C-alpha atoms as a printed R data frame, in Angstrom:
    type eleno elety resid chain resno       x       y       z
1   ATOM     1    CA   MET     A     1  -3.584 -27.685 -21.381
2   ATOM     2    CA   ASP     A     2  -0.597 -25.889 -19.786
3   ATOM     3    CA   LYS     A     3  -0.464 -23.487 -22.727
4   ATOM     4    CA   PHE     A     4  -4.157 -22.643 -22.267
5   ATOM     5    CA   ILE     A     5  -3.655 -22.027 -18.538
6   ATOM     6    CA   LYS     A     6  -0.640 -19.763 -19.229
7   ATOM     7    CA   HIS     A     7  -2.668 -17.708 -21.722
8   ATOM     8    CA   PHE     A     8  -5.606 -17.556 -19.340
9   ATOM     9    CA   GLU     A     9  -3.333 -16.355 -16.502
10  ATOM    10    CA   ARG     A    10  -1.813 -13.705 -18.777
11  ATOM    11    CA   TYR     A    11  -5.208 -12.337 -19.823
12  ATOM    12    CA   VAL     A    12  -6.527 -12.290 -16.270
13  ATOM    13    CA   THR     A    13  -3.328 -10.564 -15.105
14  ATOM    14    CA   LEU     A    14  -3.683  -7.995 -17.877
15  ATOM    15    CA   LEU     A    15  -7.323  -7.329 -16.932
16  ATOM    16    CA   LEU     A    16  -6.372  -6.952 -13.271
17  ATOM    17    CA   LEU     A    17  -3.568  -4.541 -14.157
18  ATOM    18    CA   ILE     A    18  -5.881  -2.412 -16.293
19  ATOM    19    CA   ALA     A    19  -8.531  -2.329 -13.549
20  ATOM    20    CA   ALA     A    20  -5.929  -1.445 -10.904
21  ATOM    21    CA   MET     A    21  -4.441   1.327 -13.070
22  ATOM    22    CA   PHE     A    22  -7.913   2.759 -13.647
23  ATOM    23    CA   PHE     A    23  -8.535   2.652  -9.908
24  ATOM    24    CA   VAL     A    24  -5.210   4.419  -9.227
25  ATOM    25    CA   VAL     A    25  -6.159   7.194 -11.651
26  ATOM    26    CA   ILE     A    26  -9.541   7.641  -9.945
27  ATOM    27    CA   LEU     A    27  -7.953   7.599  -6.466
28  ATOM    28    CA   THR     A    28  -5.291  10.104  -7.520
29  ATOM    29    CA   LEU     A    29  -7.902  12.486  -8.908
30  ATOM    30    CA   GLU     A    30  -9.901  12.107  -5.685
31  ATOM    31    CA   LEU     A    31  -6.721  12.755  -3.681
32  ATOM    32    CA   PHE     A    32  -6.063  16.011  -5.540
33  ATOM    33    CA   TRP     A    33  -9.705  17.089  -5.245
34  ATOM    34    CA   GLN     A    34  -9.865  16.349  -1.499
35  ATOM    35    CA   THR     A    35  -6.544  18.121  -0.957
36  ATOM    36    CA   TYR     A    36  -7.866  21.199  -2.736
37  ATOM    37    CA   GLN     A    37 -11.173  21.152  -0.846
38  ATOM    38    CA   ASN     A    38  -9.514  20.601   2.538
39  ATOM    39    CA   MET     A    39  -6.966  23.344   1.978
40  ATOM    40    CA   ALA     A    40  -9.625  25.793   0.766
41  ATOM    41    CA   SER     A    41 -11.986  25.129   3.687
42  ATOM    42    CA   ARG     A    42  -9.172  25.139   6.242
43  ATOM    43    CA   ILE     A    43  -7.725  28.439   5.006
44  ATOM    44    CA   THR     A    44 -11.190  29.989   4.856
45  ATOM    45    CA   GLU     A    45 -12.093  28.925   8.400
46  ATOM    46    CA   TYR     A    46  -8.797  28.857  10.300
47  ATOM    47    CA   GLY     A    47  -6.183  30.645   8.218
48  ATOM    48    CA   LEU     A    48  -2.810  28.987   7.862
49  ATOM    49    CA   ARG     A    49  -2.852  27.277  11.270
50  ATOM    50    CA   PHE     A    50  -2.099  23.562  11.258
51  ATOM    51    CA   MET     A    51  -5.241  21.491  11.774
52  ATOM    52    CA   PRO     A    52  -4.464  17.748  11.783
53  ATOM    53    CA   GLU     A    53  -8.094  16.652  11.406
54  ATOM    54    CA   HIS     A    54  -8.236  18.203   7.933
55  ATOM    55    CA   GLY     A    55  -5.359  16.053   6.691
56  ATOM    56    CA   LYS     A    56  -6.811  12.714   7.775
57  ATOM    57    CA   VAL     A    57  -8.935  12.183   4.646
58  ATOM    58    CA   VAL     A    58  -6.035  13.166   2.402
59  ATOM    59    CA   LEU     A    59  -3.638  10.799   4.177
60  ATOM    60    CA   VAL     A    60  -6.048   7.883   3.879
61  ATOM    61    CA   LEU     A    61  -6.440   8.540   0.148
62  ATOM    62    CA   PHE     A    62  -2.662   8.853  -0.205
63  ATOM    63    CA   PHE     A    63  -2.145   5.470   1.440
64  ATOM    64    CA   ASN     A    64  -4.898   3.986  -0.728
65  ATOM    65    CA   VAL     A    65  -2.972   5.096  -3.823
66  ATOM    66    CA   LEU     A    66   0.250   3.630  -2.388
67  ATOM    67    CA   LEU     A    67  -1.551   0.409  -1.570
68  ATOM    68    CA   MET     A    68  -2.949   0.096  -5.084
69  ATOM    69    CA   LEU     A    69   0.487   0.765  -6.598
70  ATOM    70    CA   GLU     A    70   1.935  -2.016  -4.472
71  ATOM    71    CA   ILE     A    71  -0.898  -4.318  -5.504
72  ATOM    72    CA   ILE     A    72  -0.043  -3.531  -9.141
73  ATOM    73    CA   ALA     A    73   3.565  -4.458  -8.362
74  ATOM    74    CA   THR     A    74   2.316  -7.704  -6.820
75  ATOM    75    CA   ILE     A    75   0.331  -8.529  -9.953
76  ATOM    76    CA   LYS     A    76   3.313  -7.710 -12.184
77  ATOM    77    CA   VAL     A    77   5.617 -10.104 -10.322
78  ATOM    78    CA   PHE     A    78   3.151 -12.979 -10.550
79  ATOM    79    CA   ASP     A    79   5.649 -15.077 -12.544
80  ATOM    80    CA   LYS     A    80   8.723 -14.065 -10.502
81  ATOM    81    CA   LYS     A    81  10.517 -15.863  -7.687
82  ATOM    82    CA   PRO     A    82   8.568 -16.633  -4.499
83  ATOM    83    CA   ILE     A    83  10.881 -14.475  -2.342
84  ATOM    84    CA   THR     A    84  10.137 -11.419  -4.482
85  ATOM    85    CA   LYS     A    85   6.398 -12.042  -4.186
86  ATOM    86    CA   ILE     A    86   6.610 -12.487  -0.427
87  ATOM    87    CA   LYS     A    87   8.564  -9.248   0.018
88  ATOM    88    CA   ILE     A    88   6.046  -7.275  -2.022
89  ATOM    89    CA   ILE     A    89   3.111  -8.816  -0.162
90  ATOM    90    CA   LEU     A    90   4.734  -7.904   3.173
91  ATOM    91    CA   ILE     A    91   5.216  -4.318   1.958
92  ATOM    92    CA   VAL     A    92   1.531  -4.202   0.979
93  ATOM    93    CA   CYS     A    93   0.655  -5.443   4.473
94  ATOM    94    CA   LEU     A    94   2.786  -2.753   6.120
95  ATOM    95    CA   ILE     A    95   1.151  -0.044   4.014
96  ATOM    96    CA   ALA     A    96  -2.308  -1.384   4.866
97  ATOM    97    CA   ILE     A    97  -1.479  -1.395   8.578
98  ATOM    98    CA   SER     A    98  -0.116   2.147   8.333
99  ATOM    99    CA   ARG     A    99  -3.394   3.182   6.737
100 ATOM   100    CA   LYS     A   100  -5.295   1.498   9.584
101 ATOM   101    CA   ILE     A   101  -3.209   3.363  12.170
102 ATOM   102    CA   LEU     A   102  -3.976   6.682  10.491
103 ATOM   103    CA   THR     A   103  -7.716   6.021  10.593
104 ATOM   104    CA   LEU     A   104  -7.704   4.623  14.130
105 ATOM   105    CA   ASP     A   105  -9.335   6.797  16.782
106 ATOM   106    CA   PHE     A   106  -6.974   6.312  19.706
107 ATOM   107    CA   ALA     A   107  -9.308   8.111  22.103
108 ATOM   108    CA   HIS     A   108 -11.975   5.432  21.638
109 ATOM   109    CA   SER     A   109  -9.877   2.359  20.836
110 ATOM   110    CA   GLU     A   110  -9.169  -0.462  23.221
111 ATOM   111    CA   LEU     A   111  -5.721  -1.308  24.519
112 ATOM   112    CA   GLN     A   112  -5.999  -4.858  23.164
113 ATOM   113    CA   ALA     A   113  -6.581  -3.570  19.617
114 ATOM   114    CA   GLU     A   114  -3.591  -1.233  19.854
115 ATOM   115    CA   LEU     A   115  -1.358  -4.020  21.184
116 ATOM   116    CA   GLY     A   116  -2.596  -6.341  18.460
117 ATOM   117    CA   ILE     A   117  -1.729  -3.801  15.772
118 ATOM   118    CA   ALA     A   118   1.698  -3.260  17.330
119 ATOM   119    CA   ALA     A   119   2.333  -7.018  17.406
120 ATOM   120    CA   LEU     A   120   1.195  -7.326  13.803
121 ATOM   121    CA   ILE     A   121   3.557  -4.564  12.690
122 ATOM   122    CA   LEU     A   122   6.467  -6.190  14.508
123 ATOM   123    CA   ALA     A   123   5.676  -9.621  13.058
124 ATOM   124    CA   ILE     A   124   5.422  -8.349   9.479
125 ATOM   125    CA   ALA     A   125   8.544  -6.182   9.814
126 ATOM   126    CA   LEU     A   126  10.459  -9.123  11.261
127 ATOM   127    CA   GLY     A   127   9.210 -11.348   8.456
128 ATOM   128    CA   TYR     A   128  10.359  -8.817   5.874
129 ATOM   129    CA   TYR     A   129  13.750  -8.548   7.573
130 ATOM   130    CA   LEU     A   130  14.192 -12.331   7.678
131 ATOM   131    CA   ILE     A   131  13.145 -12.743   4.033
132 ATOM   132    CA   SER     A   132  15.557  -9.968   3.019
133 ATOM   133    CA   LYS     A   133  18.377 -11.583   4.971
134 ATOM   134    CA   SER     A   134  17.698 -15.031   3.468
135 ATOM   135    CA   GLU     A   135  17.918 -13.714  -0.088
136 ATOM   136    CA   PRO     A   136  21.359 -14.238  -1.636
137 ATOM   137    CA   ARG     A   137  23.418 -11.064  -2.091
138 ATOM   138    CA   ASP     A   138  23.796 -11.517  -5.864
139 ATOM   139    CA   ASN     A   139  20.024 -11.350  -6.361
140 ATOM   140    CA   VAL     A   140  19.746  -8.224  -4.230
141 ATOM   141    CA   ASN     A   141  22.324  -6.405  -6.326
142 ATOM   142    CA   ASN     A   142  20.762  -7.513  -9.601
143 ATOM   143    CA   SER     A   143  17.261  -6.477  -8.568
144 ATOM   144    CA   SER     A   144  18.380  -2.965  -7.618
145 ATOM   145    CA   GLU     A   145  19.927  -2.428 -11.064
146 ATOM   146    CA   SER     A   146  16.695  -3.225 -12.946
């Protein structure tokens, strides 16, 4: 039964990796297309002046691609040590929160929501720091060589 479960997990992991890679390709193409469209419309309308509102869509797509790449990394380390999985999941969380901050309209957001996001960032960053500190030094050096 264990052999069947291992094979099943491998096939599901493979399917998830293929789906995630396909999604990354689609998101990357969309990122390039939106970048081209935003640059063309901005230059046509405003010249070469910096207009932050034109970059918002591109930044969200960029962080979506980063998020999907980290999710692929999470799927790939499914059989690895728990500390490695936790670190990758915390990185995915930080990227997701960064994406949320970029899409947040600070003019219309409430103070409680902003404080909650700040507390969440601090908690996840502290968790990542503590997990990194608890990992033995030999494993850190070996993982950076791979």
